[in-house]
N, C-alpha and C positions, 0 to 999 in steps of 0.2 A: 480420513478413510473413505474407502472408494466406495459408493453404494453399489450394494448387491443387487446384480440383473438375471433377474428371470428367466429362463427359458422360453421362448415364444412357442405356445401351442402346435401342433402340430397340423397343416393344413386339410381340410375336409375329403378324408378317402370314406369309400364303401367300408362300414364294418366299423367306423369309428364314433366310442360315445357321442351320443347329440348334442353333450358341452360342447365340441366342440365346430360343430355346426349350427349356431346359433341358440345353443340350449334350448330349452323348454318353450321359450318363448316364441319360438319359428314352428314348432308340430302342432299340425290341427291334428287332436285325436279322438273330439268328442262333436258333437252333434244336437242340435233342437230343432224339431221340426215342429211347425205351427202349422195346425190344421183348423177347419171350418166345419165339421162333422161328415163332408163329403170325400165317400171314399176314392171318388174320381180325382177329387184334389190331392188327397192325402198321400193314394197312391203313387200318385205323379213325385211328391217331395222325399217320400220314403224309397222308390224307386230310384233317385239320385244319390240318396245317403246311400242305398248300397251297394251302384255302381264305382264311389268315392272307398269304399272298402269300410264305412265305419255305420254298419247294418247292425252290428251287437253292439256299440257306443253311440245312440242316440235315446232322447227321449222326446214324447211327443205331449203339445200342449195343445189346448186347443180353443177355439174363437166360438163362442155360445152365445147361442139368443133364446129368448123367454119361447116357448113354445105354445100351440094350442089357442083356440079363439081368436080374439081381435089381430095376436101379433101374426097372423097368416097376410093380414093386410099390411102389416108396418115393415116386411123386408128388405122393401124398397130402401128405406135409409139406412145412414151408417150404422154402423152397430153400435156405435155406443151413444148415439141419439136414440135408436130403439128402446135400449134400456133403459134411458131416464124415462122417457116417456111413459114405457109400460110400468115403470115404480109409480109415475106418478099418478097415473089412471086405476092401480090396483088401492092407492092411498084413499083414494077419490071414491071407486066405486066396486072396491073388495071382490070377490068373486062371483059377481054377478053374474048373468045372462051376455051383459057388453063384454065381458073378456071370456066366458065358457063356450060359448056358441060361434063355432064357424060356418062361416057362409049364411049364418040366420037360420039355418035347422040344425048341424047336429052337435052333439053334445062330447063337446074333446077335454079331457082331463087337461090341465096345463102341467106338464113335465117340470121337476126340478130342473135348473141349471146345471151345465155340468154331467149331462148325463142321468143321474138321480139313479130313477129304475129302470134304464135299457141298459144299465149293464157297463158304464162308463165313468162309473165313481170313482176311480182308480185313473184317471185322466187328469192332468194337472188343468188349471184355468190360463189362459194365455194372458199373463201383466208383462208390460214392457219390462215397469222399473222391477218387478222382482227377479226378470230372466239377464235384466242387465248389473243386477247389485251380483248375482250368482255367477255371472260371467268376471266382474272385477273383482269377486273376493278368490274365486278360485285360478284365476289369471297364472300367478307365479308357479302353483302346484301342477296346474294342470293344461296352460297353455291357452291359444287362440280357443273359441268360439264359434264351429257352423252354424248360419242358422237360414235352416230352407222354409220360406213359407209360400202356400199356394192357396188362391181363390180372395174371392172382393174382400171377403171380413178381416183377412190376416195384413192387409197391406197397411193399416195406419200403426199395426203393433209391431211387424217388422221394419216400417221405415223410421219409429220410434226407438226399437232398440239401436239399430246403424245411427243414429241423432245422437244418442246418449252415451253408446258404448264403441265410438269409431274406432279406438283402438284395441281393443279388445277382442272384436269380432267381426264376420265376414258376413254380409247379411245377402243371401239369393232369392231375389223372388219368382216364382213361376207363374206362368199367365202375365199378360200386359196389365198393369198396374192401374193406366191412365191418369198419371201422375208424374210429377217430373224425374226422371229416370236415375237421377244421381241421388234420391235417397236411395239407394242401394245400391252394392257393390256389383251386383251383376242379376241383370234380366233376363231370365228361358224363356221365351214365348213363341208358341207356331208363328209361321210366317203369313197365313191366313190371318191373324191377328190385325196385320196393316191393310189387309184387304180395304177398310175403310180410305186410306190415302188413297187408293188409285183412282184414276179419272173415271171410271164408268160408276165406281160407289161413289165418288163426290157429286155425281148425278144423279143418285138414286135418293143422297141425303135430304130432306129437308136443313133449310141454313139454320133453324133454329134447335136442331137436334145432332149437329155436326162437332158441338164442344163436348157431350157426351158420349157420341159412338166413335170419335175420331179419337186417335193417339195425338198427344199434345204433340210430338217430334217423330222424326223420322230414326230408326234404328243407329245408335252408335258404338262406341266401343263398350259400353255398359249393358250391350243386349247379346244373348245369343239366339239364333233363328234355329227352331228345327222342324221339321216336315208334320209331323203329329203330335199325340201328346206322348208324354215320358212314361215309364211303367217300371215293374220291377222284372219285365222278362229278359233274359240273357241265356246262353246254352246252359249254365250252370243249372239253373231253375228250369229249366227244359228237359235236363238229364234225369235230377230227381223226379220230377214231373212223370218220367216214365216207368221210371222206378216204381215209384210209389203205387202208380195206378195199372200198373202192368196184368196184373190177374185179369182185371176188371176187362180191358181194351184188347190185350195180345190176342184172346180166341174171336173176337168179330169178325165177320166178314171184309175186307176190302174193296175197292176204296173205301176211308169211312170220312162221308163228308158231316161237317160240324156246323150246324146253322146257331146263330146268336141273333136273338128278335131283341131289339130295344123299345122305344118308345117315339114318339111326335115330339118335334121340339117348335118352337115359334119359327126356326129357319129350316124346318124340315117337315113337313107336314102329312101327314097319312093316318090310315084308319081302316076299315073293313075291306077298303077296295083293294090296298096294296097287300094284305091277307088273302084273299081270296087270288091276286095273282101269283103272291109267291106260294100256295098250293098247287096251282097250275105250271108253273115252272118247276117245281118239285117231281111233281108226277110224272112231268116228261122226262129227267134226268135220270129217274129213280132204277132206269133200267142199267143203267153204269156205274152204279154205287152198290157196294156189299150192304153199308149200315148207312144210316142217317140218324144222327141226334140232334135234339132242337133243344135251346135251352131259352127261357125268357128272362130279360130284366124285372126291376123292380119298378121298372117304368112301363112295361106294356100294359095298354090299356087292357080291360077282359074282352072287353068285344074282340080283339084280335087274337087273345089268347084262345079262347072258347070257340072260336071258327077254325084255327088249327087245330085245336085238341078233335073237336069233333070229325072235322076231314081226315086227319093223320094218325091219329090217335088207337087205333085198329091195324094198322098197316105192319105186317111182320118186320118188314125191314126197320120201320121206325121207332126210334125211343124217346118220349120227350120228357125230360127232366120235370120234377115234380115241384123241384124247392125245397126237398129237405136236405138237410146236411148229410154228406160231404158234398161240398159242391163239387161237380167235377171241371171246372173253368180248365184248371192247371193240366189236367187230364187229356181235354180237348187238344189243348193247344201242341201238346207231346206227342198225340198219337193219331190225329187229324192229316188227310190226305190231302184236302181242301177244306175251305172255309167258304159259306155264305153269311153275310152279315148285312142288315140294315141299315141305310147311309147317316141312321142320325148318331149311330155310336163311335164317336171317334177315336174314343181309348180303346174299344175293342181291335178297332180296325186296324190301329196302331201296334196291338198286340200281336194282332193275326198278322201283318206285314212284315214284325220281324223275325217271323218263321221262315221265311223264304218261298212260303208254301203257296199255291195258287188261292187267291182271294177274292173272291165276287162279291158286289156290293149290289144292292137291291135299293132301289128307289131313290139314286143320288139326282136324276133329273126332278124329281120331287124339292129340293134343298133350293136355298136363294142365301144371300149374300157369302159372309165368309165359309160358311158349309161347300156351299159350291165351290169355292175357289181352291178349297181344302181336295176335293174329289176332283177338281180340272188339274190339280197340282200330283193327284197320287197316279191319274189316267197316264198324264204326259212323262212320266216316272214308270210308265210299264209295271207298277208294283198292283195296282187292281185292274178289274174287268168289271162289263155290268153283267150281272146275272139276266139272263135271256130266255133259260129254259130249253137249249138247243147246245147247251153243250155236253160234252163228254168227259163224266169225271175222271174214267180211267187216263185221259189222256193229260198229263201231267207239264207243267211250265214254271218257269222261275225267273228270279229277279235278285238284283242287289239288295239284301236283307236291307229294310228303314233300322238304323242303329242310334237312332237318337238319344235316346239316354246315354250311351256309352260317348258320344261324340260332347253331349254337353257337359259330362265328368271331365272330360279331356279339356275344357274350356274352363272350366271352376280351376283345373291344376295348374294350369297358363297364369289364371290370375291371381292366385293363390303367389305361386311364384316369382313374379310383377311384385306383388307387393314384401319379398321376402319370405313368405310361409311356404310350408309344405306339408302334405299330408302323412299320418304315421305310414310306417314302411312295414 
């Protein structure tokens, strides 16, 4: 009896069932985002997932730390060590002044981990073993799992997932992890994270600190370099925001100048003196503005915001957002004709520069280390200009918009293809 020969499956062509293109095992349909509670970090991960077409197919897990009291002094520790030490201290001291007193003066409640009373109880705790178990058990039905993590506290969880389930997952770490890059499938990081490797930076770093401040190796095939931070701003998001905020922004006198004020950092220091200079510059350009809208961040010091509110709050051309919902940030990005942003706000600057509209930066000359490198890169690309107070806001200028998120998403697709995987279409 001759053996029965089954027909060969057809060659993959557009529109054929996935079973003929590698089946479920080669199609990435879902993602896990591992966050650390920082809006800035989690926004980068969600922005990448959105650019990959998985915004409706992702789950957020969060690495949490104990909060309040002595925990403020333990944040420099790895998160696992911090939690163990906190457990020991609680067993020894209970809820005494040692745990409940912050900086020796304020009484600060210790919030339950994983959000508790701050409205985050529905967010899952990031447990590497549980995520690995889920990835393995659902692999045959749902295919590979994309894992996207951002922030220092997520590094150990993301790398553990890669180590334990490398055949079932593709792990992307955003921001340089300062560990061996082969612990991840891909690392997406701003090029200024490699500033410590430059000759000028090496001269500035004490030898005993180089191990902690300098990446262990130069960028390789595991690394995607960006100019700024990833985010969720794209043309579709701006169109939606323009429509949603039309009633509030369309009637405003033009041009609309949006001013975003952040807060000082260790590498970009400023205080009331910069606030006074900003006020002076804004008053100088006010004649060429139709409307000025000012927003503060949660990091803005009271001494900065109070000076600006006192000096500009009664000006009929100026509106200062009071921090109440809804947040007008997306409306500002969509409707602004130009932006002024303080130099500390890398994420806001990155978002503003993705619009192609004029972006003026205040205080970049006060920045050091990799912040200074970031601003130098933007100036060389013609993406930003310093805010001097002599600008005519009516005069527009443009540049090729920063497209970091889309470009990073393209590199993720390429890396998946090299592995024989693809994203759902």
